[in-house]
C-alpha positions in Angstrom: 0.0 0.0 0.0 2.8 2.4 0.9 4.6 1.8 -2.4 1.4 2.4 -4.3 0.8 5.7 -2.4 4.4 6.8 -3.1 4.0 6.0 -6.8 0.8 8.0 -6.9 2.4 11.0 -5.2 5.2 10.9 -7.7 2.7 11.0 -10.6 0.8 13.9 -9.0 4.1 15.8 -8.4 5.1 15.3 -12.1 1.7 16.4 -13.3 1.9 19.5 -11.1 5.4 20.3 -12.3 4.4 20.0 -16.0 1.4 22.2 -15.5 3.5 24.9 -13.8 6.5 24.6 -16.2 7.6 28.1 -17.5 6.7 28.6 -21.1 7.0 31.4 -23.7 3.5 32.0 -25.1 4.1 35.4 -26.7 6.8 37.1 -28.9 8.2 39.0 -25.9 7.7 36.1 -23.4 4.4 37.7 -22.2 2.0 40.3 -23.5 4.0 42.9 -21.6 7.2 42.1 -23.6 9.4 41.6 -20.5 11.5 38.8 -22.1 11.8 37.2 -18.7 11.4 33.5 -17.8 10.8 32.0 -14.4 12.9 29.0 -15.5 15.7 28.4 -13.1 17.2 25.1 -14.0 20.1 26.8 -15.9 22.3 28.8 -13.5 25.7 30.5 -13.5 27.0 27.3 -11.9 26.0 24.9 -14.6 25.5 26.9 -17.8 28.9 25.9 -19.1 27.4 22.4 -19.5 24.9 23.5 -22.2 24.9 21.5 -25.4 22.8 21.2 -28.5 19.7 19.2 -27.7 18.1 19.4 -31.2 18.0 21.4 -34.4 15.3 22.1 -37.0 15.9 23.4 -40.6 13.3 25.4 -42.4 14.8 24.2 -45.7 15.2 27.8 -47.0 18.9 27.3 -48.1 17.8 24.6 -50.5 14.6 26.1 -51.8 14.9 29.9 -51.9 17.9 30.4 -54.2 19.2 33.9 -54.5 16.3 35.2 -52.3 18.1 33.9 -49.2 20.6 36.8 -49.6 17.6 39.2 -49.0 16.4 37.2 -46.0 16.9 37.8 -42.2 16.0 35.0 -39.8 14.8 37.2 -36.9 12.1 34.9 -35.5 11.5 34.3 -31.8 9.5 31.1 -31.6 6.6 30.7 -29.1 5.5 27.8 -27.0 1.7 27.3 -26.6 -0.3 24.3 -25.5 2.4 21.8 -26.1 3.7 23.0 -29.5 6.6 25.2 -30.5 5.8 27.6 -33.4 8.5 28.8 -35.7 8.2 31.3 -38.6 10.8 31.4 -41.4 11.8 34.7 -43.1 9.5 33.7 -45.9 6.5 33.4 -43.5 6.4 29.6 -43.6 5.1 28.4 -40.2 6.0 25.1 -38.6 4.7 23.5 -35.4 7.5 21.5 -33.6 7.7 19.0 -30.8 9.2 21.1 -27.9 11.4 18.2 -26.7 12.8 17.0 -30.1 12.3 19.7 -32.7 10.3 17.2 -34.8 7.9 18.9 -37.2 4.2 18.3 -36.4 2.8 20.4 -39.3 3.9 23.1 -41.7 2.1 25.9 -43.6 3.5 27.7 -46.6 1.8 31.0 -47.6 3.7 30.8 -50.9 5.3 34.2 -51.0 6.7 35.5 -54.3 10.4 35.2 -53.6 11.2 37.5 -56.6 9.3 40.4 -55.0 11.3 43.1 -53.3 10.2 44.5 -50.0 11.6 47.5 -48.1 13.0 45.4 -45.3 13.7 42.2 -47.3 12.2 38.9 -46.1 11.5 39.0 -42.3 9.2 37.3 -39.9 9.8 38.1 -36.2 7.2 35.7 -35.0 3.5 34.7 -34.8 0.7 35.0 -32.3 -1.4 32.4 -30.5 -4.9 32.8 -29.3 -7.6 30.5 -27.9 -11.2 31.6 -28.5 -13.2 31.6 -25.2 -15.5 28.6 -24.9 -14.7 27.4 -28.4 -14.3 23.8 -29.3 -13.2 21.8 -32.4 -11.2 23.1 -35.4 -9.7 26.6 -34.9 -10.6 26.9 -31.3 -6.9 27.6 -30.8 -5.3 29.7 -33.6 -2.0 30.9 -34.9 -2.0 34.4 -36.5 0.5 35.2 -39.1 1.4 38.5 -40.8 2.9 38.0 -44.3 5.3 40.2 -46.3 2.6 40.7 -48.9 0.1 42.2 -46.4 -2.0 39.2 -45.5 -3.2 38.3 -42.0 -3.7 34.5 -41.9 -5.4 32.5 -39.2 -4.4 28.9 -38.8 -5.7 26.0 -36.8 -3.1 25.6 -34.0 -3.5 21.9 -34.0 -3.3 21.2 -37.7 -1.9 24.3 -39.5 -4.9 24.5 -41.8 -6.4 27.9 -42.6 -9.5 28.8 -40.5 -12.3 28.9 -43.1 -14.5 31.3 -41.2 -11.7 33.9 -40.9 -11.9 36.5 -43.8 -11.8 34.7 -47.1 -10.6 31.1 -46.6 -8.5 32.1 -43.6 -7.0 35.3 -45.0 -7.6 39.0 -44.6 -5.8 41.6 -46.8 -4.3 44.2 -44.4 -5.2 47.8 -45.1 -6.1 49.5 -48.3 -4.5 50.7 -51.5 -2.1 49.1 -53.9 0.1 46.3 -52.5 2.8 46.6 -55.1 4.5 49.4 -57.0 5.5 48.3 -60.5 5.8 44.5 -60.8 8.4 43.6 -58.2 8.3 46.0 -55.3 6.0 45.7 -52.3 5.3 49.2 -50.9 4.0 48.2 -47.5 4.5 44.9 -45.7 4.6 43.5 -42.2 7.6 42.2 -40.3 6.4 41.9 -36.6 3.7 39.6 -35.2 0.2 40.8 -34.5 -1.1 41.1 -31.0 -4.3 39.2 -30.2 -6.3 40.3 -27.3 -10.0 41.0 -26.3 -11.1 39.1 -29.4 -9.1 41.3 -31.8 -6.0 40.8 -33.9 -4.1 44.1 -34.1 -1.5 44.6 -36.9 1.0 47.3 -37.9 3.1 47.7 -41.0 6.6 48.4 -42.4 6.9 51.2 -45.1 10.0 52.0 -47.1 12.1 55.0 -46.0 12.9 58.1 -48.1 11.0 57.3 -51.2 8.4 60.1 -51.3 6.8 62.8 -49.2 3.3 61.6 -49.8 4.0 58.1 -48.6 1.5 55.5 -47.5 0.0 56.1 -44.1 1.1 53.9 -41.2 -2.4 52.9 -40.2 -2.9 50.3 -37.5 -5.8 47.9 -38.0 -7.8 45.7 -35.6 -9.7 42.7 -37.0 -12.2 40.4 -35.3 -10.1 37.4 -34.2 -12.9 35.0 -35.2 -14.3 36.4 -38.4 -11.6 38.8 -39.7 -14.0 41.7 -40.0 -12.3 45.1 -39.4 -13.3 46.6 -36.1 -11.3 49.8 -36.0 -8.2 51.6 -37.4 -5.8 54.2 -36.1 -3.8 56.6 -38.4 -1.2 58.4 -36.3 -1.2 61.3 -38.8 -4.9 61.8 -39.0 -6.0 65.3 -38.0 -2.8 67.0 -39.1 -3.9 70.1 -41.0 -2.6 71.5 -44.4 0.0 72.5 -45.4 1.2 69.4 -43.4 2.3 66.8 -46.0 3.7 63.4 -45.0 3.1 59.7 -44.8 4.4 56.7 -42.8 4.3 57.1 -39.0 3.8 53.4 -39.1 4.2 50.7 -36.4 6.7 48.2 -37.7 8.1 47.0 -34.3 6.2 44.7 -32.0 3.3 46.0 -29.8 2.5 45.1 -26.2 -0.7 44.8 -24.3 -2.0 45.5 -20.8 -4.9 43.1 -20.6 -6.3 44.4 -17.3 -6.3 48.0 -18.3 -7.6 47.2 -21.8 -4.7 49.1 -23.5 -2.4 48.3 -26.5 0.9 50.1 -26.7 2.2 51.2 -30.1 5.8 52.1 -30.9 5.1 54.6 -33.7 7.8 55.4 -36.2 8.8 58.7 -38.0 6.9 60.6 -40.7 8.1 60.6 -44.3 10.6 61.5 -45.5 13.1 60.8 -42.8 15.8 63.5 -43.2 14.0 66.6 -44.4 10.7 67.8 -42.8 10.0 71.2 -44.5 6.6 70.0 -45.6 5.6 68.5 -42.2 6.3 71.4 -39.8 5.5 70.9 -36.2 6.5 68.2 -33.6 4.7 65.4 -35.5 2.1 64.7 -32.7 1.8 60.9 -32.6 4.9 60.2 -34.8 8.0 59.0 -32.9 5.7 58.3 -29.9 4.6 55.6 -27.6 0.8 55.7 -28.1 -1.6 53.9 -25.7 -4.9 52.9 -27.4 -8.0 51.6 -25.9 -8.3 48.1 -27.3 -12.1 48.3 -27.4 -12.3 51.1 -30.0 -8.8 52.2 -31.0 -9.1 55.7 -29.3 -6.1 57.3 -27.8 -5.6 57.0 -24.0 -2.3 58.9 -24.0 0.9 59.4 -26.0 4.5 60.3 -25.2 6.9 61.6 -27.8 10.5 60.5 -27.7 11.7 62.7 -30.7 10.2 65.9 -31.8 10.0 66.6 -35.6 12.3 63.7 -36.4 15.0 64.5 -39.0 17.3 61.5 -38.2 15.2 58.3 -38.7 15.1 58.0 -34.9 11.8 56.3 -34.8 10.8 54.0 -32.0 12.2 50.6 -33.1 11.4 48.3 -30.1 8.4 46.8 -28.3 7.3 48.9 -25.3 8.0 46.8 -22.2 5.5 46.9 -19.4 6.4 46.4 -15.8 6.1 47.8 -12.3 9.1 50.0 -11.5 10.3 51.4 -8.2 12.4 54.6 -8.8 13.7 56.6 -5.9 11.3 54.9 -3.6 8.3 55.6 -5.9 6.5 52.5 -7.3 4.3 52.8 -10.4 3.2 50.7 -13.4 5.5 51.7 -16.2 6.4 51.5 -19.9 10.1 51.0 -20.6 11.0 52.3 -24.0 14.5 52.1 -25.4 15.4 54.1 -28.5 17.9 54.3 -31.4 19.6 57.2 -29.7 20.6 54.9 -26.8 18.1 56.5 -24.5 15.7 54.7 -22.1 12.5 56.4 -21.3 10.5 55.2 -18.2 6.9 56.4 -18.5 4.0 55.9 -16.1 1.6 53.4 -17.7 -1.5 54.9 -16.2 -1.1 58.6 -17.3 1.6 58.6 -19.9 3.9 61.0 -17.9 7.6 60.3 -17.1 8.2 58.2 -14.0 11.9 59.0 -14.3 11.9 62.8 -15.1 12.6 64.0 -18.7 14.1 67.3 -19.5 14.0 69.3 -22.7 17.5 70.3 -23.9 18.5 72.6 -26.7 19.9 70.8 -29.7 21.8 71.9 -32.9 19.9 74.2 -35.3 20.3 75.5 -38.8 18.9 72.8 -41.0 18.8 72.5 -44.8 16.9 75.2 -46.8 13.2 75.1 -46.0 13.7 73.2 -42.7 12.4 74.3 -39.3 14.4 72.4 -36.7 12.7 71.7 -33.4 14.6 73.7 -30.8 14.7 71.1 -28.0 14.6 67.3 -27.6 13.6 65.1 -24.6 16.3 63.5 -22.5 15.6 61.2 -19.4 17.7 62.2 -16.5 18.5 58.5 -15.9 20.0 56.4 -17.2 22.6 58.4 -19.0 22.7 57.8 -22.8 23.8 54.2 -23.4 25.4 55.0 -26.8 28.1 57.4 -27.8 26.8 60.6 -29.3 29.8 62.8 -30.2 33.0 62.4 -32.1 35.9 64.6 -33.3 38.3 64.0 -36.2 41.1 63.2 -33.8 39.0 60.4 -32.3 39.0 58.5 -35.6 39.8 54.8 -35.2 42.0 52.6 -37.5 44.4 49.7 -37.8 47.1 51.9 -39.3 48.0 55.6 -39.8 46.6 55.2 -43.4 43.1 53.9 -42.6 42.8 56.1 -39.5 43.6 59.1 -41.7 40.9 58.2 -44.1 38.4 58.0 -41.3 39.7 61.3 -39.9 39.1 63.0 -43.3 35.5 61.9 -43.5 34.8 63.1 -40.0 36.6 66.4 -40.5 34.7 67.3 -43.7 31.3 66.4 -42.4 29.0 68.4 -40.1 28.6 67.0 -36.6 27.6 69.1 -33.6 26.6 66.2 -31.4 23.3 64.3 -31.1 20.5 65.7 -33.3 22.7 67.6 -35.7 20.4 68.4 -38.7 21.0 66.6 -42.0 22.8 68.8 -44.5 24.0 69.2 -48.1 27.6 69.1 -46.6 26.9 65.7 -45.2 26.0 65.1 -41.5 27.3 62.4 -39.2 24.5 60.7 -37.2 25.9 59.2 -34.1 24.6 56.7 -33.2 23.5 55.6 -36.6 19.9 55.0 -37.6 20.3 51.3 -36.8 22.0 52.1 -33.5 21.2 52.4 -29.9 18.6 49.7 -29.2 16.7 48.3 -32.2 13.9 45.8 -32.6 15.4 43.3 -30.2 14.2 45.5 -27.3 15.1 44.9 -23.7 14.6 42.3 -20.9 13.1 43.3 -17.6 13.6 41.3 -14.4 11.0 42.6 -12.0 12.3 40.7 -9.0 15.7 42.5 -9.4 14.1 45.7 -10.8 16.8 45.4 -13.5 16.8 46.1 -17.2 19.1 44.3 -19.6 19.6 46.0 -22.9 22.1 45.9 -25.8 23.2 48.8 -28.0 25.2 49.4 -31.2 27.7 52.2 -31.6 28.3 53.1 -35.3 28.0 56.3 -37.3 26.0 57.1 -40.4 26.8 59.9 -42.9 23.6 61.4 -44.3 23.9 63.8 -47.3 21.0 65.7 -48.8 21.1 66.0 -52.6 19.4 68.7 -54.6 16.9 67.1 -56.9 18.6 68.6 -60.0 21.7 66.6 -59.1 19.9 63.5 -57.8 20.0 61.4 -61.0 23.7 61.9 -61.5 24.5 61.0 -57.8 22.4 57.9 -57.9 24.1 56.7 -61.0 27.6 57.4 -59.6 26.9 55.8 -56.2 24.6 53.0 -57.4 26.0 50.6 -54.7 25.0 52.9 -51.9 21.6 53.8 -50.4 20.5 56.7 -52.5 16.8 57.5 -52.3 14.7 60.2 -54.1 12.4 61.7 -51.5 10.0 62.5 -54.3 8.0 65.7 -53.6 10.8 67.2 -51.5 13.6 69.5 -52.8 16.3 67.0 -51.7 17.0 63.4 -52.2 19.4 61.7 -49.8 22.3 59.3 -49.5 22.9 57.3 -46.3 26.1 55.3 -45.7 27.9 53.7 -42.7 31.1 55.6 -41.8 33.6 52.7 -42.3 37.3 52.6 -42.9 38.8 51.1 -46.1 39.1 47.8 -44.2 35.4 47.8 -43.4 35.6 48.6 -39.7 33.7 51.5 -38.1 35.6 54.8 -38.0 34.5 55.5 -34.5 36.4 53.8 -31.6 35.2 50.5 -30.1 33.2 49.1 -28.3 30.8 48.9 -31.3 28.4 46.8 -29.3 27.5 46.7 -25.6 25.2 44.8 -23.2 24.0 46.8 -20.2 22.4 46.0 -16.8 20.5 49.0 -15.4 19.3 49.3 -11.8 15.8 50.9 -12.2 15.8 51.9 -8.5 18.3 54.5 -9.3 18.6 54.5 -13.0 22.3 53.8 -12.7 24.3 51.3 -14.8 25.1 48.1 -12.8 27.5 46.8 -15.4 28.3 47.0 -19.1 30.3 44.5 -21.2 31.3 44.4 -24.9 29.0 42.2 -26.9 30.5 40.1 -29.7 33.9 39.8 -31.4 35.2 40.4 -35.0 36.0 36.6 -35.2 33.6 35.9 -38.0 34.1 39.3 -39.8 37.9 38.8 -40.1 39.5 35.6 -38.8 42.0 36.1 -35.9 41.2 39.9 -35.9 39.9 39.5 -32.3 43.4 38.8 -31.1 44.6 42.1 -32.5 41.6 44.3 -31.7 40.6 42.7 -28.4 37.1 43.0 -26.9 35.5 45.5 -29.4 31.9 44.3 -29.4 30.1 44.5 -32.8 27.0 46.1 -34.2 24.1 43.8 -33.2 20.4 43.0 -34.0 18.3 41.0 -31.7 17.7 41.3 -27.9 18.4 39.7 -24.6 16.3 37.4 -22.4 16.6 37.2 -18.6 15.9 34.1 -16.4 15.1 33.4 -12.7 18.2 31.2 -12.8 20.4 34.4 -12.9 21.5 34.0 -16.5 21.0 36.5 -19.4 21.1 35.0 -22.9 21.7 36.9 -26.1 22.9 36.3 -29.7 22.6 39.5 -31.8 26.3 40.1 -32.4 28.0 39.7 -35.8 29.8 36.5 -34.7 28.0 33.2 -34.8 27.4 32.6 -31.1 24.6 32.5 -28.5 26.1 33.8 -25.2 25.2 33.6 -21.5 26.1 36.3 -19.0 25.9 36.4 -15.2 22.9 38.6 -14.4 24.7 40.0 -11.3 28.2 40.7 -12.6 28.0 40.7 -16.4 30.7 38.1 -16.7 30.5 36.0 -19.8 29.7 32.4 -18.6 29.3 30.5 -21.9 29.0 30.7 -25.6 27.4 28.2 -27.9 28.6 28.0 -31.5 25.8 28.5 -34.1 25.7 27.3 -37.7 24.9 30.8 -39.0 24.4 34.4 -37.7 22.2 34.6 -34.6 20.6 38.0 -35.2 17.4 37.0 -33.4 16.1 37.2 -29.9 16.3 33.8 -28.1 13.6 32.3 -25.9 13.5 29.7 -23.2 11.0 27.3 -21.7 10.8 24.1 -19.6 9.4 21.0 -21.2 9.0 17.8 -19.2 11.4 18.9 -16.6 14.1 20.1 -18.9 15.0 23.8 -19.7 15.7 24.6 -23.3 17.2 27.8 -24.8 16.2 28.4 -28.5 17.5 30.7 -31.1 17.0 31.2 -34.8 20.4 31.0 -36.6 20.0 32.2 -40.2 22.0 35.4 -40.5 20.9 38.9 -41.5 20.8 40.6 -44.9 21.6 44.1 -43.5 24.6 43.0 -41.5 25.6 40.4 -44.1 26.3 37.7 -41.6 26.5 34.0 -42.5 23.2 32.8 -43.9 21.4 29.7 -42.7 18.0 28.2 -41.9 18.4 26.5 -38.6 16.6 26.7 -35.2 19.0 25.5 -32.5 17.9 24.3 -29.1 20.4 24.1 -26.2 19.9 22.2 -22.9 21.8 20.7 -20.1 22.7 17.0 -20.2 19.9 14.8 -19.1 
């Protein structure tokens, strides 16, 4: 009898453990985007024992041909009701066994791989939702945004389209033409939708610097069951003539406060990026965190992080929701990192700063026709996480020759610090428009009241080009980013400020990982992130710990370990959450420019990352999802 009772207690204990095992049900770990897991099996003491548990290949290397060069595997998988869901850059979704990586089903939306999209082929993830009180097919669903502006609802159990959603499981997102010419998609989606309160809410990605009267960045909400449109929100609606602009879209992931009934939008800049003479004013909802009432899409509040943006300093990352105690004052907050390397901490209930923000004067005297906003907002803590100023004598290089080339570029360009207006002379933007924190966002450990966030430190040179000279410049610099800004008096050219050897002209570190104590806003620690190992073999022994530009974010765990890929070498790394010491690195088959995730499945903790490289950083391409775990 005693043995039977003991056996029963073991079964009950196993069942309870399985039910309580930490998962990763949403893109950011939870609807708040905290990128935090309660998993604690992996610790600083044993993380060095991690090894590859399984791998899964999307098959893209064999099937997508030359299009793989325009693909970026940025996916963060999700785990929901016993299945791991993966999205390839070409929007092919697969359900996997969480313990083995074995495919359970696969759905291919059949994108046209010959089409060109503003951000190439990207799928950062999918969304899961279970309809209340529903049973049978499509009671639980996977929602997928595709590059060609489709919102697709799939049966989570089988991968088959939900027939009652839109037309055969598909809704066309937004209005207007989907393509320009035969091979260019004007407006597409790269981040997953959020599904809440019976609605699927979607944003969009719009090409930069093509025209003044660009498409509007309207956010749409669709009935999660039927696909019928319930509301829309255009951040530029209500701007009065002579205001002319488009975009102000939401391309980064959104977050949700279920209890308050709010969805938080990271709104981007208005078009065109680097000259705003036809869109005078601060931009209102552009470059803002906007909180909408989920029920009807009306604005609860907004907070602008850049006024009258002239630098492509849009909000690139998911707003992270958490309860923060700063200087002894506790409040529900929105943590918003930016491309400038700033971290804003905003009260979630009223949209006002929890950590005070001051308006500081910034450089003036823009290009002809421009009216530069006189001040910009700066949080008093933490201090800027990215470098913002450089002088010619600060130029970096291997030798006197390449350092001299960098010095010449800096000396002949305009640079008066952060927010120097773009110019015909050529203006250095530091950090660059992909710098500071990008779409990877941050991780927030509420128990430690600590933010973990990575930044990139590189410079851009932006030059405005009079329209009469534009055609000649574009022909001369065909290999560079030269865009027309149709409808404006100036086109533009944007280029990274690199030495002849291809290294940044500004001194390292070029990539950093930070831990920030939110009680004080002070930095606990910072460490270089990444090496030049896979950029130039053996260069890390000469250059040392430089860090690299990076794309993708960190995750934090209750075990005291912070995991991050992101850097331009092919590794997933583990850092000690307390000290910042690098504890472990796992070799990847390709670039790991994605945010990892972690979960516990049948008593074993796994750490998962998409390793497929990135078109913008030109890291090694691949098509593999890699799962690491401790030995059984």
